[in-house]
VOPAGU-2260 file (C-alpha; in pm, 1 decimal, decimal comma):
REM VOPAGU-2260
SITE   aa  ch    i         X         Y         Z
SITE  MET   A    0    7178,3   11834,3   12233,8
SITE  ARG   A    1    7379,3   12021,4   11967,2
SITE  GLY   A    2    7691,7   12018,2   12146,7
SITE  LEU   A    3    7627,1   11635,7   12208,9
SITE  ASN   A    4    7578,6   11574,6   11824,4
SITE  LEU   A    5    7903,8   11779,8   11743,3
SITE  PHE   A    6    8080,0   11548,9   11998,0
SITE  VAL   A    7    7938,1   11232,6   11815,9
SITE  VAL   A    8    8038,5   11357,5   11468,5
SITE  SER   A    9    8390,3   11470,7   11579,8
SITE  PHE   A   10    8414,6   11095,4   11755,1
SITE  LEU   A   11    8306,6   10924,3   11450,2
SITE  ALA   A   12    8545,6   11148,5   11256,9
SITE  SER   A   13    8837,9   11030,8   11470,7
SITE  VAL   A   14    8753,6   10676,3   11468,8
SITE  LEU   A   15    8694,2   10664,2   11082,8
SITE  THR   A   16    9045,9   10859,2   11032,4
SITE  ALA   A   17    9213,6   10594,9   11268,1
SITE  ALA   A   18    9033,9   10327,5   11051,4
SITE  GLY   A   19    9181,7   10470,8   10742,4
SITE  GLN   A   20    9542,5   10473,5   10908,1
SITE  ASN   A   21    9503,1   10095,9   10966,3
SITE  ARG   A   22    9444,7    9987,6   10619,0
SITE  ILE   A   23    9700,6    9745,8   10494,3
SITE  VAL   A   24    9630,0    9645,5   10138,6
SITE  CYS   A   25    9774,5    9318,9   10005,9
SITE  TYR   A   26    9793,1    9244,9    9637,7
SITE  PHE   A   27    9816,9    8872,3    9543,7
SITE  GLY   A   28    9979,4    8780,1    9205,5
SITE  SER   A   29    9762,6    8469,4    9118,6
SITE  TRP   A   30   10001,3    8348,9    8893,3
SITE  ALA   A   31   10260,7    8283,7    9181,7
SITE  ASN   A   32   10146,6    7921,2    9200,8
SITE  TRP   A   33   10363,8    7835,4    8891,3
SITE  ARG   A   34   10684,3    7955,8    9065,1
SITE  PRO   A   35   10946,4    7704,5    9130,8
SITE  GLY   A   36   11029,2    7564,5    9513,2
SITE  ASN   A   37   11008,2    7826,0    9786,9
SITE  GLY   A   38   10889,6    8065,4    9528,9
SITE  ARG   A   39   10545,1    7898,1    9470,6
SITE  PHE   A   40   10265,3    8056,6    9647,9
SITE  VAL   A   41    9926,4    7956,4    9667,5
SITE  THR   A   42    9589,3    8137,4    9829,8
SITE  SER   A   43    9621,7    7913,5   10134,4
SITE  ASP   A   44    9963,2    8075,5   10207,6
SITE  ILE   A   45    9817,8    8435,6   10261,6
SITE  ASP   A   46    9784,1    8519,9   10608,7
SITE  THR   A   47    9477,1    8686,4   10658,4
SITE  SER   A   48    9554,8    8826,7   11013,6
SITE  LEU   A   49    9809,9    9071,3   10827,0
SITE  CYS   A   50    9604,5    9256,1   10564,7
SITE  THR   A   51    9270,5    9433,6   10607,5
SITE  HIS   A   52    9208,6    9419,6   10248,9
SITE  VAL   A   53    9341,5    9161,8    9966,8
SITE  ILE   A   54    9318,5    9214,9    9587,9
SITE  TRP   A   55    9328,1    8924,6    9355,5
SITE  SER   A   56    9531,7    8993,0    9026,2
SITE  PHE   A   57    9459,8    9034,5    8752,6
SITE  ALA   A   58    9161,4    9011,2    8550,1
SITE  THR   A   59    9162,9    9143,4    8180,6
SITE  LEU   A   60    8950,8    9339,3    7977,2
SITE  GLN   A   61    8825,5    9166,7    7656,2
SITE  GLY   A   62    8589,2    9385,0    7414,2
SITE  ASN   A   63    8385,8    9546,9    7696,1
SITE  GLN   A   64    8381,2    9270,5    7955,0
SITE  ILE   A   65    8625,7    9174,0    8256,3
SITE  VAL   A   66    8758,5    8824,3    8198,7
SITE  ALA   A   67    8923,3    8616,4    8501,2
SITE  PRO   A   68    9131,3    8334,5    8378,7
SITE  ASN   A   69    9127,4    7997,9    8544,9
SITE  ALA   A   70    8846,8    8164,5    8792,0
SITE  ASP   A   71    8789,7    7803,5    8920,7
SITE  GLY   A   72    9147,8    7634,9    8951,9
SITE  VAL   A   73    9427,5    7675,9    9172,7
SITE  ASN   A   74    9456,3    8054,9    9291,5
SITE  GLY   A   75    9112,3    8092,2    9124,2
SITE  LEU   A   76    8865,2    8347,1    9223,3
SITE  ARG   A   77    8642,1    8069,9    9403,7
SITE  GLU   A   78    8920,0    7959,2    9610,3
SITE  PHE   A   79    9036,4    8320,9    9699,7
SITE  THR   A   80    8692,9    8433,9    9825,9
SITE  GLN   A   81    8689,6    8130,9   10082,9
SITE  LEU   A   82    8963,5    8334,9   10249,7
SITE  ARG   A   83    8698,4    8503,9   10445,8
SITE  ARG   A   84    8618,4    8174,3   10631,5
SITE  ARG   A   85    8943,8    8247,0   10789,1
SITE  ASN   A   86    8886,8    8594,1   10882,7
SITE  PRO   A   87    8542,4    8730,2   10832,5
SITE  GLY   A   88    8626,8    9090,5   10877,5
SITE  ILE   A   89    8889,5    9110,1   10555,9
SITE  ARG   A   90    8777,0    9269,0   10238,7
SITE  LEU   A   91    8829,9    9087,8    9917,9
SITE  LEU   A   92    8859,7    9269,9    9568,9
SITE  ILE   A   93    8960,9    9180,4    9231,7
SITE  ALA   A   94    9194,1    9405,0    8989,0
SITE  ILE   A   95    9154,8    9435,2    8629,6
SITE  GLY   A   96    9475,0    9563,8    8435,5
SITE  GLY   A   97    9859,5    9575,8    8512,4
SITE  ALA   A   98   10144,3    9678,8    8290,9
SITE  THR   A   99   10090,5    9406,0    8034,1
SITE  ASP   A  100    9691,7    9397,8    8000,2
SITE  SER   A  101    9716,6    9795,1    7986,1
SITE  GLN   A  102    9915,7    9820,9    7635,8
SITE  GLY   A  103    9752,3    9949,8    7351,3
SITE  PRO   A  104    9419,7   10118,6    7297,0
SITE  LYS   A  105    9159,0    9878,7    7423,6
SITE  TYR   A  106    9108,2   10063,1    7771,6
SITE  SER   A  107    9081,3   10411,0    7570,9
SITE  ARG   A  108    8797,1   10232,8    7362,9
SITE  MET   A  109    8607,1   10107,7    7643,9
SITE  VAL   A  110    8578,2   10445,3    7850,7
SITE  SER   A  111    8515,2   10637,7    7539,1
SITE  SER   A  112    8111,3   10606,1    7526,9
SITE  PRO   A  113    7826,9   10576,5    7760,7
SITE  GLY   A  114    7728,4   10271,0    7629,2
SITE  SER   A  115    8073,2   10073,5    7642,7
SITE  ARG   A  116    8122,4   10181,8    7991,2
SITE  GLY   A  117    7773,4   10050,4    8088,0
SITE  GLN   A  118    7858,5    9721,7    7939,8
SITE  PHE   A  119    8189,7    9693,5    8116,5
SITE  ILE   A  120    8016,7    9780,9    8457,3
SITE  ASN   A  121    7756,4    9535,5    8406,3
SITE  SER   A  122    8027,4    9256,9    8360,4
SITE  VAL   A  123    8195,7    9356,9    8682,3
SITE  ILE   A  124    7883,7    9361,2    8890,8
SITE  ALA   A  125    7809,4    9020,2    8753,6
SITE  LEU   A  126    8166,9    8903,1    8857,0
SITE  LEU   A  127    8151,3    9055,7    9174,8
SITE  ARG   A  128    7827,8    8902,1    9270,4
SITE  ARG   A  129    7896,9    8570,5    9108,9
SITE  TYR   A  130    8189,6    8506,8    9328,3
SITE  ARG   A  131    8104,6    8744,7    9644,3
SITE  PHE   A  132    8389,3    8992,3    9620,1
SITE  ASP   A  133    8377,4    9311,8    9841,0
SITE  GLY   A  134    8499,8    9551,5    9579,0
SITE  PHE   A  135    8673,5    9612,0    9251,6
SITE  ASP   A  136    9034,8    9764,5    9179,2
SITE  LEU   A  137    9117,9    9937,7    8843,2
SITE  ASP   A  138    9516,2    9920,3    8750,1
SITE  TRP   A  139    9479,4   10063,2    8424,2
SITE  GLU   A  140    9864,0   10173,4    8350,9
SITE  TYR   A  141    9786,0   10451,2    8240,8
SITE  PRO   A  142    9518,2   10674,2    8103,1
SITE  THR   A  143    9643,6   10859,1    7831,2
SITE  LEU   A  144    9957,6   10682,3    7798,2
SITE  ASN   A  145   10088,2   10348,9    7619,7
SITE  GLY   A  146    9875,5   10367,5    7345,2
SITE  GLY   A  147    9550,9   10570,2    7519,0
SITE  ALA   A  148    9431,8   10885,7    7394,8
SITE  PRO   A  149    9408,1   11251,7    7554,6
SITE  SER   A  150    9041,5   11211,4    7633,0
SITE  ASP   A  151    9106,5   10924,6    7864,0
SITE  ARG   A  152    9180,9   11161,3    8138,8
SITE  HIS   A  153    8833,6   11282,4    8134,4
SITE  ASN   A  154    8672,4   10965,8    8041,2
SITE  PHE   A  155    8838,4   10768,0    8335,0
SITE  VAL   A  156    8642,9   11021,3    8562,2
SITE  LEU   A  157    8322,3   10927,5    8382,7
SITE  LEU   A  158    8381,7   10556,5    8431,1
SITE  LEU   A  159    8484,4   10583,3    8795,6
SITE  ARG   A  160    8149,1   10825,3    8846,2
SITE  GLU   A  161    7941,5   10585,3    8681,0
SITE  MET   A  162    8065,5   10284,0    8841,4
SITE  LYS   A  163    8041,6   10416,2    9200,2
SITE  GLU   A  164    7708,2   10531,5    9126,8
SITE  ARG   A  165    7597,1   10172,4    9034,9
SITE  PHE   A  166    7805,7   10004,4    9303,4
SITE  ASN   A  167    7609,9   10205,2    9558,4
SITE  ARG   A  168    7246,6   10098,5    9406,0
SITE  GLU   A  169    7376,4    9727,7    9402,9
SITE  GLY   A  170    7479,0    9699,3    9765,7
SITE  GLY   A  171    7791,1    9914,3    9827,6
SITE  PHE   A  172    8065,1    9746,9    9673,6
SITE  LEU   A  173    8415,1    9889,9    9727,5
SITE  LEU   A  174    8575,0   10097,6    9447,7
SITE  THR   A  175    8966,4   10159,3    9402,8
SITE  ALA   A  176    9250,3   10202,1    9172,4
SITE  ALA   A  177    9624,7   10161,5    9157,2
SITE  VAL   A  178    9754,7   10477,1    9023,5
SITE  GLY   A  179   10111,1   10604,3    8891,3
SITE  ALA   A  180   10247,3   10797,8    9173,1
SITE  GLY   A  181   10509,7   11034,5    9010,7
SITE  ALA   A  182   10417,9   11359,1    8889,9
SITE  TRP   A  183   10524,8   11291,1    8491,8
SITE  THR   A  184   10254,7   11036,7    8481,4
SITE  ALA   A  185   10008,7   11185,0    8720,2
SITE  SER   A  186    9995,1   11497,6    8537,3
SITE  GLN   A  187    9885,1   11342,0    8215,2
SITE  ALA   A  188    9662,8   11044,1    8344,6
SITE  TYR   A  189    9457,1   11185,3    8623,4
SITE  ASP   A  190    9223,1   11459,4    8723,5
SITE  ILE   A  191    9322,6   11375,9    9104,3
SITE  ARG   A  192    9058,3   11569,8    9258,8
SITE  ALA   A  193    8811,7   11452,0    9055,6
SITE  ILE   A  194    8872,6   11085,9    9072,2
SITE  SER   A  195    8930,9   11129,8    9436,4
SITE  GLN   A  196    8568,7   11194,1    9460,3
SITE  HIS   A  197    8458,5   10852,1    9362,0
SITE  LEU   A  198    8715,7   10623,5    9501,4
SITE  ASP   A  199    8707,1   10473,0    9843,4
SITE  PHE   A  200    9079,4   10467,3    9854,5
SITE  ILE   A  201    9390,5   10520,1    9604,4
SITE  ASN   A  202    9648,3   10267,5    9597,3
SITE  LEU   A  203    9984,7   10485,1    9506,1
SITE  MET   A  204   10237,4   10292,5    9345,6
SITE  THR   A  205   10517,2   10433,8    9508,8
SITE  TYR   A  206   10805,1   10203,7    9337,1
SITE  ASP   A  207   10958,8   10151,9    9018,8
SITE  PHE   A  208   11096,2   10510,0    9014,4
SITE  ARG   A  209   11411,5   10348,7    8872,9
SITE  GLY   A  210   11452,5   10032,4    8673,9
SITE  SER   A  211   11688,8    9846,6    8469,5
SITE  TRP   A  212   11509,1   10038,5    8148,2
SITE  GLU   A  213   11760,8   10315,0    8268,2
SITE  ARG   A  214   12158,9   10259,2    8246,1
SITE  ARG   A  215   12241,6   10406,4    8583,3
SITE  ALA   A  216   12138,9   10207,9    8898,4
SITE  GLY   A  217   11918,4   10394,7    9149,8
SITE  HIS   A  218   11652,3   10386,7    9413,9
SITE  HIS   A  219   11342,2   10238,2    9308,8
SITE  ALA   A  220   11119,6   10341,8    9599,5
SITE  ALA   A  221   11299,8   10577,3    9825,4
SITE  LEU   A  222   11133,4   10765,8   10099,9
SITE  ARG   A  223   11300,1   11098,0   10037,0
SITE  GLY   A  224   11403,9   11300,1    9698,2
SITE  ASP   A  225   11304,2   11411,2    9389,1
SITE  LEU   A  226   11141,9   11072,3    9284,5
SITE  SER   A  227   11018,3   10915,4    9606,3
SITE  VAL   A  228   10745,4   10854,4    9849,8
SITE  GLU   A  229   10761,2   11192,9   10014,6
SITE  SER   A  230   10738,2   11370,8    9657,4
SITE  SER   A  231   10456,8   11178,1    9527,7
SITE  VAL   A  232   10257,8   11211,8    9845,8
SITE  ARG   A  233   10306,0   11581,3    9847,9
SITE  TYR   A  234   10203,6   11599,6    9475,7
SITE  TRP   A  235    9909,2   11413,7    9525,8
SITE  LEU   A  236    9798,1   11588,5    9847,7
SITE  ASP   A  237    9874,0   11927,0    9673,1
SITE  ARG   A  238    9597,2   11859,5    9378,6
SITE  GLY   A  239    9326,4   11743,5    9601,1
SITE  CYS   A  240    9349,1   11365,8    9704,6
SITE  PRO   A  241    9233,0   11360,5   10057,7
SITE  ARG   A  242    9470,3   11221,3   10286,0
SITE  GLU   A  243    9269,8   10950,3   10444,9
SITE  LYS   A  244    9217,3   10808,9   10087,7
SITE  LEU   A  245    9577,3   10792,4    9996,0
SITE  VAL   A  246    9757,0   10432,6   10057,2
SITE  VAL   A  247   10094,7   10428,6   10007,7
SITE  GLY   A  248   10247,4   10156,4    9791,8
SITE  VAL   A  249   10567,4    9951,8    9944,7
SITE  PRO   A  250   10744,4    9679,6    9733,7
SITE  THR   A  251   10818,9    9317,1    9827,2
SITE  TYR   A  252   11125,8    9315,2    9564,7
SITE  GLY   A  253   11389,9    9501,2    9451,0
SITE  ARG   A  254   11534,8    9660,8    9109,4
SITE  THR   A  255   11847,6    9538,1    8990,5
SITE  TRP   A  256   12117,2    9626,0    8753,1
SITE  THR   A  257   12445,4    9493,4    8609,6
SITE  LEU   A  258   12699,7    9756,8    8669,7
SITE  ALA   A  259   12942,8    9865,5    8411,6
SITE  ASN   A  260   13197,5    9881,6    8658,5
SITE  PRO   A  261   13204,0    9664,7    8969,2
SITE  ASN   A  262   13401,5    9925,9    9157,8
SITE  ASN   A  263   13188,3   10221,1    9101,9
SITE  ASN   A  264   12886,6   10085,7    9278,1
SITE  ALA   A  265   12729,1   10382,3    9452,1
SITE  PRO   A  266   12359,4   10524,3    9379,9
SITE  GLY   A  267   12367,7   10683,1    9003,9
SITE  ALA   A  268   12657,9   10429,6    8891,7
SITE  PRO   A  269   12640,7   10315,8    8530,6
SITE  ALA   A  270   12513,6    9999,6    8449,7
SITE  SER   A  271   12522,7    9786,6    8131,4
SITE  SER   A  272   12223,4    9584,6    8162,5
SITE  ALA   A  273   11932,7    9434,4    8415,4
SITE  GLY   A  274   12044,7    9242,4    8707,6
SITE  GLN   A  275   12061,1    8858,6    8683,3
SITE  PRO   A  276   11733,1    8675,6    8771,0
SITE  GLY   A  277   11679,2    8507,9    9089,5
SITE  PRO   A  278   11569,8    8142,6    9140,8
SITE  TYR   A  279   11183,4    8218,3    9191,8
SITE  MET   A  280   11066,7    8500,1    9012,7
SITE  ARG   A  281   11303,8    8436,7    8737,5
SITE  GLU   A  282   11285,5    8770,0    8617,8
SITE  ALA   A  283   11594,3    8993,3    8500,5
SITE  GLY   A  284   11585,4    9318,4    8652,8
SITE  SER   A  285   11388,3    9233,7    8953,4
SITE  LEU   A  286   11463,7    9018,0    9282,9
SITE  GLY   A  287   11182,3    8921,8    9514,4
SITE  TYR   A  288   11216,6    9009,4    9882,4
SITE  ASN   A  289   11232,7    8658,8    9939,5
SITE  GLU   A  290   11510,0    8571,8    9704,9
SITE  LEU   A  291   11726,4    8878,7    9835,1
SITE  CYS   A  292   11720,8    8778,9   10159,6
SITE  GLU   A  293   11811,7    8425,6   10146,0
SITE  GLN   A  294   12104,0    8565,0    9968,2
SITE  ILE   A  295   12181,2    8793,4   10208,5
SITE  ARG   A  296   12145,3    8542,9   10497,1
SITE  ARG   A  297   12462,9    8349,6   10309,4
SITE  GLY   A  298   12643,0    8668,3   10287,4
SITE  GLN   A  299   12647,2    8711,1    9944,8
SITE  TRP   A  300   12570,5    9093,3    9915,4
SITE  ASN   A  301   12740,2    9401,2   10063,8
SITE  LEU   A  302   12455,3    9612,0   10239,1
SITE  ARG   A  303   12463,5    9972,5   10241,9
SITE  PHE   A  304   12213,6   10255,1   10336,6
SITE  ASP   A  305   12149,3   10624,7   10166,1
SITE  GLY   A  306   12078,7   10850,2   10447,4
SITE  GLY   A  307   11964,2   11120,8   10204,5
SITE  ALA   A  308   11732,2   10882,5   10026,0
SITE  ARG   A  309   11648,1   10700,4   10348,5
SITE  ALA   A  310   11693,9   10408,5   10123,8
SITE  PRO   A  311   11869,1   10071,3   10155,3
SITE  TYR   A  312   12078,0    9921,1    9847,3
SITE  ALA   A  313   12335,0    9613,7    9809,3
SITE  PHE   A  314   12603,9    9526,2    9575,3
SITE  ARG   A  315   12808,2    9209,3    9478,9
SITE  GLY   A  316   13043,6    9197,9    9176,9
SITE  ASN   A  317   12868,4    9359,8    8914,6
SITE  GLN   A  318   12525,0    9319,8    9038,5
SITE  TRP   A  319   12312,5    9580,9    9231,8
SITE  VAL   A  320   12011,0    9612,8    9387,2
SITE  SER   A  321   11749,2    9881,4    9527,5
SITE  TYR   A  322   11521,3    9718,9    9788,8
SITE  ASP   A  323   11315,9    9779,7   10091,9
SITE  SER   A  324   11420,2    9621,1   10425,4
SITE  VAL   A  325   11246,5    9576,1   10747,6
SITE  GLY   A  326   11406,3    9896,0   10876,5
SITE  SER   A  327   11342,5   10103,2   10572,4
SITE  VAL   A  328   10943,2    9975,2   10547,3
SITE  THR   A  329   10911,6   10083,3   10924,6
SITE  GLU   A  330   11031,5   10452,1   10862,9
SITE  LYS   A  331   10776,6   10430,3   10549,7
SITE  ALA   A  332   10486,4   10309,5   10814,7
SITE  HIS   A  333   10597,7   10574,1   11064,3
SITE  PHE   A  334   10580,2   10862,9   10778,5
SITE  ILE   A  335   10231,4   10705,3   10668,0
SITE  ARG   A  336   10119,4   10767,6   11034,0
SITE  GLN   A  337   10284,2   11128,0   11070,7
SITE  GLN   A  338   10101,6   11225,4   10771,5
SITE  ARG   A  339    9765,1   11070,7   10869,0
SITE  LEU   A  340    9750,1   10879,4   10538,9
SITE  GLY   A  341    9503,4   10601,6   10446,4
SITE  GLY   A  342    9742,0   10320,0   10526,7
SITE  ALA   A  343    9981,1   10126,5   10314,9
SITE  MET   A  344    9967,4    9876,1   10025,4
SITE  ILE   A  345   10231,8    9595,8    9929,0
SITE  TRP   A  346   10287,3    9491,5    9600,1
SITE  SER   A  347   10276,4    9183,6    9641,6
SITE  ILE   A  348   10244,1    8922,9    9913,1
SITE  GLU   A  349   10398,6    8620,8    9728,3
SITE  THR   A  350   10718,9    8794,1    9715,4
SITE  ASP   A  351   10761,9    8841,8   10095,6
SITE  ASP   A  352   10929,6    8594,5   10279,7
SITE  LYS   A  353   10639,5    8340,0   10338,1
SITE  ASN   A  354   10822,5    8023,2   10477,4
SITE  GLY   A  355   11027,7    8262,5   10732,7
SITE  ALA   A  356   11347,8    8150,4   10546,9
SITE  CYS   A  357   11527,3    8482,4   10715,2
SITE  GLY   A  358   11336,2    8501,0   11005,9
SITE  PRO   A  359   10959,7    8560,6   11105,4
SITE  ARG   A  360   10725,8    8473,1   10791,5
SITE  PHE   A  361   10603,5    8791,6   10599,8
SITE  PRO   A  362   10856,7    9013,9   10773,3
SITE  ILE   A  363   10760,0    9337,0   10539,5
SITE  LEU   A  364   10403,5    9288,9   10624,7
SITE  ARG   A  365   10469,9    9238,7   11003,7
SITE  ALA   A  366   10699,0    9576,4   11002,9
SITE  LEU   A  367   10395,5    9749,1   10861,0
SITE  ASN   A  368   10146,9    9601,8   11082,9
SITE  ALA   A  369   10364,0    9668,2   11399,7
SITE  VAL   A  370   10342,6   10032,5   11321,7
SITE  LEU   A  371   10000,0   10099,8   11148,7
SITE  ARG   A  372    9784,2    9853,6   11359,4
SITE  ARG   A  373    9943,5    9881,0   11687,1
C-alpha cells in the first residue's frame, strides 16, 4: 500500500507539472475597442481555445478600493466573464495596475497597514464575486519604485499572504502577479522566495528590456544575452521561484526607434527618437504585431535575425524595430518546455493578428500552443 501511495503521489506530481507547462495566459487590453479599423478588438474576438487563462486589464486603485471603469459597457467585466459560455474550462481573471496606474505613492499607502490592506482585499473579493471571476492579478509596477517606498518590498509580501489566506477561505480564487523580469527591478521590488509562496503563478514580463527611452536600438525581448528571457528566468529561479510557477512573457508588439543614420542599422545603432507610430496602436516607439506583419507582407521592411540573441529585428529607411516573430516565439516555447517552466503569457492578445491578415489568425498564440499544448 505504501508503494502504491508513493506511485499515486508521483503520478499526480507529474500530471500537475505537465499542466503547468500547458499554461498559456492571455492579457486582454479592454481599451482596444477604441482602436480604428483592423486594430479594433472586442471581447468576442478572443479565441478561448488558444488561452488557458485570460486576464482583463486594467482595473485601477482609488483610495483602498479596486475600481473597474466601464464595467457593464463594451469590453466590460460582465461581457468578459461570459466567455466561459464558449469554453467552460477557461480561467478568467482581472488585473489591477499597469504602468500608468502604478505611478506615485498610492499603492505604497494601500499596503502600508493591516487596515488599508484589509479594505483593499474586501473590495477585490466583492468584485470577483459580483462578476464571477476565477482570480485576481496584481500588476503593480513596481514596489519601492516609481514613487514607492523602501517598505513596499516587505509590505507587498504581507498583502499577498493576507490576500491568499482570504481567497482560500472565500472559495479558492487564483492569485497571480505580473512582475518586472530583470535583476535591477526585481532585486529592489521583490522578496522572490516569499512572494512565490503566496502566488499561484507569476507572470514574468520578459519584454521592454530596451525601448525608445534609450538612444540606441536594441532587442526588447531577446531569448539570449545579458538582458533576456534566459537571464531573467535564471535570476528568478536562483532566488527561489519554483519552476512550475514561472510563466514567461511574450510580447505581441515591437519596440521601435528612428535611427540617427539609416546606414547604421545593426543592433546597438544610435537612434535619435522613438519610431513612427502605426495606424492601430498610434503609439510612437511601438508597433503591434498586427501592424508590423501587414507592413512586412507589403515588403516594407528588411528582415534580419540576430543569432547570438536569438531575436529578429527589421529596418526600413531610418525606422528600426525589435519584435518577436512566429519563429522566435516557437523557440521561446521550446525553451519553456526544456526548462520545465509554468507556461507562457502574452501581452497582449489584441495586437496579435486576430484578422488573419498575414496568414492564420492569432499566429503568435498559435505558435505557443503548437509547442506547449501538443
